[in-house]
N, C-alpha and C positions, 0 to 999 in steps of 0.2 A: 802387129797382127795383120795389117793390110798387106804387107809384103808376102806373108804366108798365103793369103787368099790369092794374090796375083800369081805366085809361084804354082799354087795348086790348080790354076786354070790354064797353064801353058800347054798341057797335053790331056788327052782323055784319061790317062792314068798317071798319077804323080805319087811317088813314094819318098817320104822323108826317112832317112836311114842313118846308120853309123857303120863305118866299114868293119868294125870289130864285133858287131852284133850278129849272133848266130840266127836269131829269129828274123832279123832283117834280110839276111841271106836266104832264108827259107821262103820268105814272101816274094823276094825278087825272082827266085827260081820258079815258084809256082806261076807267076805271071809270064815268065819266059816260056814255060811249058805250053801255055795257052797261045803263044805267039804275040803277046802284048809287048810293045816297045815303050815302057813307061819313062817319064822323066824321073831320074833318081837324084835326090839331093843328099849327099853324104855330109851330115852336120859336123862331123869331126874334120872335114876337109875344106869347108868354106869359111870365109872370114866372119860372117855374121851367124855362124852356127849356133852359138849360145843363145842369141836373141831369138832365133827361129825356134829353138828347142823350148824356150820359155813361152813363146806364143802358142806353140802346140799344146803345152801343158794347160794354158789358159783356155784353149778351145775344148779341153776335156780329154786329151790324149794322155793316158796314164798307163804305162810309161809313155814318154814322148815319142819313142821310135820302136818299131816301125809305125809310121802314120800313113795311111793310104787314102788318097782322094780319087774318086772316080766321077768323071763328069763335073769336076769342080766341087763336089760335095765330099765332106769327110765321111769315110766309111768306118774308120777306126784302125785298130791295130791287129795283131796276129789273131786273137780270139775271134774278133768280128769277121775278118776275112775268111778264116777257116770255117766258121759257122755258116757263112753264106755259101761257101764252096760245098760243104757237106749237105746242105739242104737244097742244092742245085739252083741257087739264086744268083751266084756270082757270074756265070757265063752270060745269062740274059742281061744282067746289069752292064757287063762289058760291051755287049752288042749294042745296047741302047746308047752307050756313051761313044760309040764309034771306035772302040779300041780293038775290036776283032770283027770279022765279017762272016766267019763260018758258023 
């Protein structure tokens, strides 16, 4: 779990994803539209992917992907990110984390 926390702190926005997950693609696209350059960890393409996925589940991510961290803090998955976006809280959060400047 410590490795997940370390990975989650490497950039202002970190996304744990799987290359075959359509909702992961949607979240990556949303952040790209905002001009965010997140660190993306594709769990199906890294050696420790299963262990990372289990750690995300223990942190409360259900399903484990996509899991979005902003400013080193777990935001959640698709539902949480989209809810923040719809209630206009996501962009201010990204600005505070230093992920965007506009």
